[in-house]
C-alpha positions as CSV (number, residue, x, y, z in Angstrom):
1,M,110.9,126.7,105.4
2,S,111.9,123.9,103.0
3,D,109.7,120.8,102.5
4,Y,111.5,117.9,101.0
5,A,112.8,114.3,101.7
6,V,115.7,112.4,100.4
7,K,115.9,108.6,101.0
8,K,118.0,105.8,99.8
9,I,115.7,103.1,98.3
10,D,117.5,100.2,99.9
11,E,117.2,101.8,103.3
12,M,113.5,102.2,103.1
13,E,111.2,100.2,105.3
14,A,109.8,97.2,103.3
15,I,107.1,94.7,103.3
16,F,106.4,91.5,101.4
17,L,109.7,90.0,102.7
18,G,111.6,93.1,101.5
19,G,110.2,93.2,98.0
20,C,108.0,96.3,98.4
21,K,109.5,99.5,99.8
22,R,107.2,101.9,101.6
23,A,108.4,104.8,99.5
24,R,105.2,106.9,99.9
25,A,105.5,106.9,103.7
26,E,109.3,107.2,103.8
27,L,109.1,110.4,101.7
28,G,106.1,111.8,103.4
29,V,103.9,111.7,100.3
30,T,100.2,112.2,101.1
31,A,98.6,113.0,97.7
32,F,99.1,109.6,95.9
33,G,100.4,106.1,96.4
34,L,104.0,105.4,95.7
35,Q,106.0,102.2,96.1
36,V,109.2,100.6,94.8
37,I,108.9,96.9,94.1
38,D,111.9,94.6,93.6
39,L,111.0,91.4,91.7
40,P,113.4,88.5,91.3
41,P,114.2,87.1,87.9
42,N,111.3,85.4,86.1
43,Y,109.0,85.8,89.1
44,G,105.5,84.6,88.2
45,D,103.5,85.4,91.4
46,Y,102.9,89.1,90.9
47,P,99.1,89.3,91.3
48,D,96.8,89.7,88.3
49,H,94.6,92.5,89.6
50,D,92.6,95.6,89.0
51,H,91.6,98.5,91.2
52,A,87.9,98.8,90.1
53,E,86.6,98.8,93.6
54,E,88.6,101.8,94.9
55,G,88.9,103.5,91.5
56,Q,92.7,103.8,91.5
57,E,94.7,104.2,88.3
58,E,98.4,103.3,88.3
59,V,101.6,104.2,86.5
60,F,104.4,101.6,86.2
61,M,108.1,102.5,85.5
62,A,111.1,100.2,85.6
63,L,114.1,101.7,87.2
64,R,116.4,98.7,86.4
65,G,116.0,95.4,84.8
66,S,113.1,94.7,82.5
67,G,110.1,92.5,81.8
68,E,106.6,92.9,80.6
69,I,103.3,94.1,81.9
70,E,100.2,92.1,80.9
71,I,97.1,94.2,80.4
72,E,93.9,92.3,79.8
73,G,95.8,89.4,78.2
74,E,98.2,91.5,76.0
75,R,101.9,92.0,77.0
76,F,103.8,95.2,76.7
77,P,107.5,96.0,77.5
78,L,108.2,97.3,80.9
79,D,111.8,98.6,81.0
80,P,113.6,101.9,81.7
81,D,112.5,103.2,78.2
82,H,108.8,102.6,78.8
83,M,106.1,103.9,81.2
84,V,102.7,102.4,81.4
85,R,99.4,103.8,82.8
86,V,96.6,101.4,83.6
87,G,93.0,102.5,84.5
88,P,91.2,101.3,87.6
89,A,89.0,98.6,86.0
90,T,91.7,97.1,83.8
91,K,93.4,93.9,84.8
92,R,97.2,94.0,85.0
93,K,100.1,91.7,85.9
94,V,103.8,92.3,85.8
95,W,106.3,89.7,84.5
96,P,109.9,90.4,85.3
97,G,112.6,89.1,82.9
98,A,115.7,87.1,83.4
99,E,117.5,89.8,85.3
100,G,114.6,90.7,87.6
101,M,113.2,94.2,87.9
102,R,113.0,97.2,90.2
103,M,110.0,99.3,89.4
104,V,108.1,102.3,90.7
105,V,104.4,102.2,90.9
106,I,102.4,105.4,91.4
107,G,98.7,105.3,92.1
108,G,95.8,107.6,92.8
109,V,92.1,108.1,92.3
110,P,91.3,110.6,89.6
111,G,89.6,113.6,91.2
112,G,89.7,111.9,94.6
113,V,91.5,112.3,97.9
114,Y,94.2,109.8,98.4
115,E,93.7,107.5,101.4
116,A,96.8,105.4,102.2
117,P,96.2,101.8,103.0
118,D,97.4,100.6,106.3
119,R,100.0,98.3,104.8
120,S,101.7,101.3,103.2
121,K,102.2,103.0,106.6
122,L,105.5,102.9,108.5
123,G,105.6,100.4,111.3
124,E,102.7,98.3,110.1
125,P,103.3,94.5,110.1
126,D,104.5,92.8,107.0
127,P,101.5,90.9,105.5
128,M,103.9,88.0,104.6
129,R,105.0,87.7,108.2
130,A,101.7,88.0,110.0
């Protein structure tokens, strides 16, 4: 029996007022975190954060548009030609450019079992509308 899923990104359930697609849940992924994030042009409110507490590393890939990712105060390009990995304890913040950005973020705990946060589950309320 086959085991696969095909979904159109713009038809995926979203949170954060539509800006974050629940790609992991929509595709049935259980081994790692996966989301598609749409950021408007020059958006400055993407959180500066790390994942030291849960030990999660992340990979960022821009599907369209471009911008920069700030890692511990230094900025690097984030566009369809670059991929970025950031370790758990390292601070990161995304800065979309003038055309905005659609990016994929993949996360997991090295050597650990992935535990999906409630907000990534289908049907859970949007934290921005609670």
